[in-house]
C-alpha positions as CSV (number, residue, x, y, z in Angstrom):
1,M,11.4,-18.7,0.9
2,K,7.7,-18.8,0.2
3,D,6.1,-15.4,-0.2
4,T,3.1,-14.4,1.9
5,Y,0.1,-12.7,0.3
6,L,-2.4,-10.2,1.6
7,S,-6.1,-9.8,0.6
8,V,-7.9,-6.5,-0.1
9,K,-9.6,-6.9,3.3
10,E,-6.3,-7.4,5.1
11,I,-4.8,-4.3,3.4
12,T,-7.8,-2.0,4.0
13,N,-8.0,-3.1,7.7
14,S,-4.3,-2.6,8.2
15,L,-4.2,0.8,6.6
16,K,-7.6,1.9,7.9
17,V,-8.8,2.9,4.5
18,N,-11.8,1.7,2.5
19,K,-11.8,-0.1,-0.8
20,E,-12.5,3.0,-2.8
21,T,-9.5,4.8,-1.4
22,L,-7.3,1.8,-2.1
23,K,-8.6,1.7,-5.7
24,Q,-7.9,5.4,-6.1
25,W,-4.4,5.1,-4.8
26,I,-3.7,2.2,-7.2
27,N,-5.2,4.2,-10.1
28,E,-3.1,7.2,-9.2
29,G,0.1,5.2,-8.9
30,K,0.3,5.8,-5.1
31,F,0.0,2.2,-4.1
32,P,1.5,-1.0,-5.6
33,P,-0.7,-2.7,-8.1
34,P,-2.3,-6.1,-7.1
35,L,-1.7,-9.5,-8.5
36,K,-4.9,-10.8,-10.1
37,V,-5.3,-14.5,-9.4
38,N,-8.6,-14.6,-11.3
39,D,-11.6,-12.3,-11.9
40,R,-12.6,-12.5,-8.2
41,V,-9.3,-12.8,-6.3
42,T,-6.9,-9.9,-5.9
43,I,-3.8,-10.2,-3.7
44,W,-0.6,-8.4,-2.9
45,S,2.8,-9.7,-1.9
46,Y,3.5,-9.0,1.8
47,A,7.1,-8.1,1.0
48,V,5.9,-5.5,-1.6
49,I,3.5,-3.9,0.9
50,E,6.0,-4.0,3.7
51,N,8.5,-2.1,1.4
52,W,5.8,0.4,0.4
53,V,4.9,1.1,4.1
54,A,8.6,1.6,4.9
55,Q,8.9,4.1,2.0
56,Q,5.9,6.0,3.3
57,Q,7.4,6.2,6.8
58,Q,10.7,7.5,5.4
59,T,8.9,10.2,3.4
60,F,6.8,11.2,6.4
61,E,9.9,11.4,8.7
62,W,11.8,13.4,6.1
63,L,8.9,15.9,5.8
64,E,8.6,16.2,9.6
65,N,12.3,17.1,9.8
66,Q,12.2,19.9,7.2
67,D,11.6,23.5,7.9
68,L,9.2,24.2,5.1
69,D,7.4,27.5,4.5
70,F,4.6,27.5,2.1
């Protein structure tokens, strides 16, 4: 099966974040690192991003179901 890839623009549009936020998430280890095709082209595997989104949803759902008192 051939992998599908996403561009920076596709990711920022889908997640509704700007490039600076995406870069910050990557630098902080909160988002999967990209694949550098060359100095100008950065892409992500669709499967990797799909998995990351699913993990974020699971974390959010877990937090919603907890009775946390801070």
